[in-house]
C-alpha positions in Angstrom: 0.0 0.0 0.0 1.6 3.3 -1.1 2.2 6.3 1.1 1.6 9.5 -0.9 2.2 13.1 -0.2 2.9 16.3 -2.1 2.5 16.3 -5.9 2.0 12.5 -6.0 -0.9 12.8 -3.6 -2.4 15.8 -5.5 -2.4 13.9 -8.8 -3.9 10.8 -7.1 -6.8 12.8 -5.6 -7.4 14.8 -8.8 -7.7 11.5 -10.7 -10.2 10.2 -8.2 -12.3 13.2 -8.6 -12.7 12.4 -12.2 -13.4 8.7 -11.7 -16.6 7.1 -12.8 -18.6 4.4 -11.2 -17.0 1.7 -13.2 -15.7 1.1 -16.7 -18.5 -0.6 -18.7 -17.3 -0.1 -22.2 -15.7 -3.5 -22.4 -18.8 -5.4 -21.4 -21.6 -3.2 -23.0 -21.7 -4.9 -26.4 -22.2 -8.3 -24.8 -24.7 -7.0 -22.3 -26.7 -5.3 -25.1 -27.0 -8.6 -26.9 -28.2 -10.4 -23.8 -30.7 -7.6 -22.9 -32.1 -7.5 -26.4 -32.3 -11.3 -26.6 -34.2 -11.6 -23.3 -36.5 -8.6 -24.3 -37.4 -10.4 -27.6 -37.4 -14.0 -26.6 -38.4 -13.9 -23.0 -38.1 -17.2 -21.0 -36.4 -19.1 -23.8 -33.4 -16.7 -23.8 -33.5 -16.2 -20.1 -33.2 -19.9 -19.4 -30.5 -20.4 -21.9 -28.3 -17.7 -20.2 -29.2 -18.9 -16.8 -28.1 -22.5 -17.6 -24.9 -21.1 -19.2 -23.9 -18.4 -16.6 -25.9 -19.1 -13.4 -25.5 -22.9 -13.2 -29.3 -23.4 -13.4 -30.2 -27.0 -14.1 -31.9 -27.4 -17.5 -35.2 -28.7 -16.0 -35.1 -26.7 -12.8 -37.7 -24.0 -12.3 -36.5 -20.4 -12.6 -38.8 -19.4 -9.8 -37.9 -21.0 -6.5 -40.8 -22.8 -4.9 -42.1 -21.2 -1.7 -41.6 -24.5 0.1 -37.9 -24.4 -0.7 -37.6 -20.9 0.8 -39.3 -22.0 4.0 -37.2 -25.2 4.2 -34.1 -23.0 4.0 -35.2 -21.1 7.0 -35.9 -24.3 9.0 -32.5 -25.7 8.1 -30.6 -22.5 9.1 -28.8 -22.8 12.5 -30.5 -20.9 15.4 -27.7 -18.5 15.9 -27.8 -17.4 12.2 -31.6 -17.1 12.4 -31.2 -14.8 15.4 -28.7 -12.7 13.5 -31.1 -12.3 10.6 -33.9 -11.4 13.0 -31.8 -8.7 14.8 -30.3 -7.2 11.6 -33.7 -7.1 10.0 -35.2 -5.4 13.1 -32.6 -2.6 13.1 -32.8 -2.1 9.3 -36.6 -1.9 9.5 -36.6 0.5 12.4 -34.2 2.8 10.6 -36.4 2.7 7.5 -39.5 3.5 9.5 -37.8 6.6 10.8 -37.0 7.7 7.3 -40.4 7.1 5.8 -42.0 10.4 4.6 -45.3 11.5 6.0 -48.4 12.9 4.3 -49.2 16.5 5.3 -51.5 19.4 4.3 -51.1 23.1 5.2 -52.5 26.5 4.3 -49.8 28.3 2.4 -52.0 31.4 1.9 -55.6 32.0 3.1 -57.8 29.7 0.9 -54.8 28.0 -0.7 -54.0 24.6 0.8 -51.0 22.5 -0.3 -49.6 19.2 0.8 -48.1 15.9 -0.2 -49.4 12.4 -0.7 -47.1 9.4 -0.3 -47.7 6.4 -2.6 -45.6 3.3 -2.9 -44.3 1.9 -6.1 -46.3 -1.1 -7.3 -43.5 -3.4 -8.0 -39.7 -3.6 -7.6 -36.9 -6.0 -8.5 -34.2 -6.5 -5.9 -31.0 -7.8 -7.3 -28.9 -9.8 -4.8 -25.4 -10.8 -5.9 -24.6 -14.5 -5.7 -21.2 -14.8 -7.3 -17.9 -14.5 -5.3 -19.8 -14.0 -2.0 -23.6 -14.8 -1.7 -24.9 -11.8 0.2 -28.0 -12.4 2.4 -27.3 -9.0 3.9 -28.1 -7.4 0.5 -31.4 -9.1 0.4 -32.2 -7.5 3.8 -31.0 -4.1 2.7 -33.1 -4.1 -0.5 -36.3 -5.9 0.5 -36.9 -4.3 3.9 -37.0 -0.6 2.7 -39.3 -1.7 -0.1 -41.6 -3.4 2.4 -41.6 -0.3 4.7 -42.4 1.8 1.7 -45.4 -0.3 1.0 -44.4 -2.0 -2.3 -46.9 -4.6 -3.1 -44.9 -6.9 -5.4 -41.2 -7.5 -4.5 -39.3 -9.8 -6.8 -35.8 -11.0 -5.9 -33.3 -12.2 -8.5 -30.1 -13.9 -7.5 -27.8 -16.4 -9.2 -26.8 -19.5 -7.2 -28.4 -18.2 -4.0 -27.0 -19.7 -0.8 -29.2 -21.3 1.9 -28.8 -18.3 4.2 -30.0 -15.9 1.4 -33.1 -18.1 0.8 -33.6 -18.2 4.6 -33.5 -14.5 4.8 -36.1 -14.3 2.0 -38.3 -16.7 3.8 -38.1 -14.7 7.1 -39.0 -11.5 5.3 -42.0 -13.2 3.6 -40.6 -12.9 0.0 -42.6 -15.2 -2.2 -41.1 -14.3 -5.6 -37.5 -15.4 -5.8 -35.9 -16.1 -9.2 -32.7 -18.2 -9.6 -31.1 -16.0 -12.3 -28.5 -13.3 -12.3 -26.4 -11.1 -14.5 -27.6 -9.0 -17.4 -30.3 -11.5 -18.2 -31.9 -11.1 -14.8 -31.9 -7.3 -15.2 -33.5 -7.6 -18.6 -36.2 -10.0 -17.4 -37.1 -7.6 -14.5 -37.1 -4.6 -16.8 -39.2 -6.0 -19.6 -40.8 -9.1 -18.2 -40.9 -12.7 -19.4 -43.5 -15.5 -19.2 -42.1 -16.3 -15.7 -41.0 -13.0 -14.4 -43.4 -10.0 -14.5 -41.8 -6.7 -15.3 -41.2 -4.3 -12.4 -41.3 -0.5 -12.0 -37.8 -0.2 -10.5 -34.7 -2.3 -10.1 -32.4 -1.9 -7.1 -29.3 -3.6 -5.8 -25.6 -3.9 -6.6 -23.9 -6.3 -9.0 -20.9 -6.9 -11.2 -20.1 -5.0 -14.3 -22.6 -7.0 -16.4 -25.4 -6.2 -13.9 -24.4 -2.5 -13.8 -24.1 -2.2 -17.6 -27.6 -3.8 -17.9 -29.1 -1.4 -15.4 -27.6 1.5 -17.5 -29.1 0.1 -20.7 -32.6 -0.4 -19.3 -32.7 2.8 -17.3 -34.9 4.6 -19.9 -37.5 1.9 -19.8 -37.4 0.9 -16.1 -36.3 3.0 -13.2 -33.1 2.1 -11.3 -31.5 3.2 -8.0 -28.0 4.1 -9.3 -25.0 2.5 -10.9 -22.9 0.9 -8.2 -19.3 0.1 -8.8 -16.5 -1.4 -6.7 -16.5 -0.9 -3.0 -14.8 2.3 -1.6 -13.5 3.0 1.9 -11.8 6.1 3.3 -10.6 6.3 6.9 -9.5 9.5 8.6 -7.5 9.4 11.9 -4.7 11.3 13.6 -4.2 9.1 16.7 -6.3 6.0 16.2 -5.7 2.3 16.7 -3.7 1.1 13.7 -5.1 -2.4 14.0 -8.6 -1.2 13.8 -7.9 1.1 10.9 -6.1 -1.6 9.0 -9.0 -4.1 9.7 -11.6 -1.7 8.2 -9.6 -1.2 5.1 -8.8 -4.9 4.6 -12.5 -5.7 5.3 -13.7 -3.5 2.4 -10.8 -4.5 0.1 -11.9 -8.2 0.3 -15.1 -7.3 -1.6 -13.4 -6.7 -5.0 -9.9 -6.5 -6.5 -10.9 -3.1 -7.8 -12.0 -1.8 -4.4 -10.7 1.7 -3.5 -9.2 1.8 0.1 -7.6 5.0 1.4 -6.3 6.1 4.8 -5.8 9.8 5.3 -3.8 11.1 8.2 -1.5 14.0 9.3 0.6 11.5 11.4 3.5 9.8 9.6 4.2 7.4 12.5 0.5 6.2 12.4 0.7 5.9 8.6 3.7 3.6 8.9 2.0 1.5 11.6 -1.2 1.1 9.5 0.9 0.1 6.5 2.7 -2.6 8.5 -0.5 -3.8 10.0 -2.2 -4.1 6.5 0.8 -6.0 5.2 0.7 -8.4 8.1 -3.0 -9.1 7.6 -3.3 -9.8 3.9 -2.1 -12.8 1.9 -0.3 -11.8 -1.3 -2.8 -13.7 -3.5 -6.0 -12.6 -1.8 -8.6 -10.3 -3.3 -7.8 -7.8 -0.5 -4.1 -7.8 -1.3 -4.8 -7.1 -5.0 -7.2 -4.3 -4.2 -4.8 -2.7 -1.7 -1.8 -2.9 -4.1 -3.8 -1.6 -7.1 -6.1 1.1 -5.6 -4.9 1.4 -2.0 -3.1 4.4 -0.6 -2.2 6.3 2.5 -2.4 10.0 2.1 -0.2 12.2 4.4 -1.9 15.6 5.0 -1.0 18.6 7.2 -4.1 18.5 9.5 -7.5 16.8 10.0 -9.3 19.7 8.3 -7.3 19.0 5.1 -8.1 15.3 5.6 -11.9 16.0 5.5 -11.5 18.3 2.5 -9.7 15.5 0.7 -12.5 13.1 1.6 -15.1 15.5 0.3 -13.2 15.7 -3.0 -13.1 11.9 -3.3 -16.8 11.5 -2.2 -16.3 7.9 -1.0 -18.9 5.2 -0.4 -17.8 4.6 3.2 -16.1 7.2 5.4 -14.8 6.7 8.9 -13.7 9.7 10.9 -13.8 11.3 14.4 -17.3 12.4 15.4 -16.0 16.0 16.0 -15.4 16.3 12.2 -18.8 15.0 11.1 -20.2 18.5 10.6 -17.5 19.2 7.9 -18.5 16.2 5.8 -20.3 17.1 2.6 -19.9 14.1 0.3 -20.1 10.5 1.5 -22.4 7.6 1.0 -22.4 6.6 4.7 -20.2 7.9 7.5 -18.9 5.9 10.6 -18.1 8.0 13.6 -15.2 7.2 16.0 -13.2 4.1 16.5 -15.9 1.7 17.8 -18.0 2.0 14.6 -16.5 -0.5 12.1 -17.7 -0.1 8.6 -18.7 -3.8 8.7 -21.3 -2.9 11.3 -23.0 -0.8 8.6 -22.7 -3.8 6.2 -24.9 -5.9 8.4 -26.7 -4.7 11.4 -26.5 -1.1 12.5 -29.5 -0.1 10.4 -28.5 2.3 7.6 -28.3 0.7 4.2 -25.2 -0.8 2.7 -26.3 -0.3 -0.9 -24.4 3.0 -1.4 -23.2 5.3 -4.2 -19.7 4.9 -5.6 -17.6 6.5 -8.3 -18.1 10.0 -6.8 -21.9 9.7 -7.0 -22.0 10.5 -3.2 -21.8 14.1 -4.4 -25.4 14.0 -5.4 -27.2 11.3 -3.4 -26.9 9.0 -0.4 -27.6 5.3 -0.1 -30.6 3.2 -0.9 -33.5 4.0 1.5 -37.2 3.9 1.8 -37.5 7.1 -0.3 -36.4 5.1 -3.3 -39.6 3.0 -3.1 -42.2 5.7 -2.8 -43.5 8.7 -4.8 -44.2 12.1 -3.3 -47.2 13.5 -5.0 -47.8 17.2 -4.7 -51.4 18.1 -3.7 -53.1 21.5 -3.8 -56.6 22.8 -3.3 -57.7 26.4 -3.8 -61.0 28.1 -2.7 -62.7 31.0 -4.5 -61.2 33.4 -2.0 -57.8 31.8 -2.4 -57.9 32.0 -6.2 -58.9 35.7 -6.1 -55.8 36.3 -4.0 -53.3 34.4 -6.1 -54.7 34.7 -9.6 -53.3 38.2 -10.4 -49.7 36.9 -9.8 -50.3 33.8 -11.9 -52.0 35.7 -14.7 -49.0 38.2 -14.8 -46.5 35.4 -15.1 -48.6 33.5 -17.7 -48.8 36.6 -19.9 -45.1 37.2 -19.4 -44.5 33.8 -20.8 -46.9 34.4 -23.7 -49.3 31.6 -22.5 -52.6 33.4 -22.9 -54.6 30.2 -22.4 -53.1 29.8 -19.0 -54.1 33.3 -18.1 -57.6 32.8 -19.4 -58.1 29.6 -17.3 -57.4 31.7 -14.2 -59.5 34.7 -15.2 -62.5 32.4 -16.0 -62.7 31.3 -12.3 -62.1 34.7 -10.6 -65.0 36.3 -9.0 -63.7 39.8 -9.7 -62.7 39.1 -13.4 
């Protein structure tokens, strides 16, 4: 893991500011063929790709029977069941706190405005099942949809493990499809004989999944394009073992993971570097990530460290709580040393489906707001219209929209 300062560091951070979510150009032609094939040929194409890429047996059903989901829960060890229950409870409670409320207020005499909250009708939750099957991602995508009130929740995952199926059973998921990759995204976006189309697709995935979400985004809503994991840790006098463990933990997700430690302390930088080298095997995914996209940045002070983090806009950011008010751009922040980033991956409550590639500049992580629509509502009385019509008529005429002005005049009592 490199230690950078001065001009080297400046070039490194500037390059990160320009980074995208992930490089999709290499896979887009293949993904486009798969998406178009599934869109035209439905189940026939979907099954062919699922057999080829997802290890689906030729005669196996694409939709997992509900009995199989329930059996997975029954076969799950009690301690794992309890972990799912506790994690789900915290995630659900956090989502309940975030859920928007309906309201109605009088903005002027006789002019009432408000908002209605309506759930999306259907969503597709993509749960990765490749290198690491992720039941935690099922919890993080399904629960906010449930809290938002989504009626039809469809899960797609290639080669789902027993714990993933168990988590689905516990949450009451009844539509679980054993498919993944671009073919799953296409099926959810356009529908097949087996998988009904959805209004929105959420959840992370590999480059093929991300490219497919990009391609279908004009026909089916998506959450965002999520790339490789990103972690930034800021500390001046922290525990080097804990700092190193956070960076190694996020690095094991992906060989392209971005892992950065920012500190004004050169002695701490050296200790963290040694601890990381002690913890990772040379051939491991974490070692590849830390050697390729890992760095320790030496800065002059903690304020510069936060400024650097804001420029990077990372997915995960750990820093002292006293600095939280200075954070502008981050997917999720973890305050002080006893808040490991892995706690957010599983059980603390906030979502672990987070923006990468600098997208934390414009949005936060997946949450219940992604599963509802806020509908503006207004009601005007005769008295209220007489008050506001002159302003509206003036603006309409300024825009040259005489019909708008007339629709207002026609209702005014003093016209």
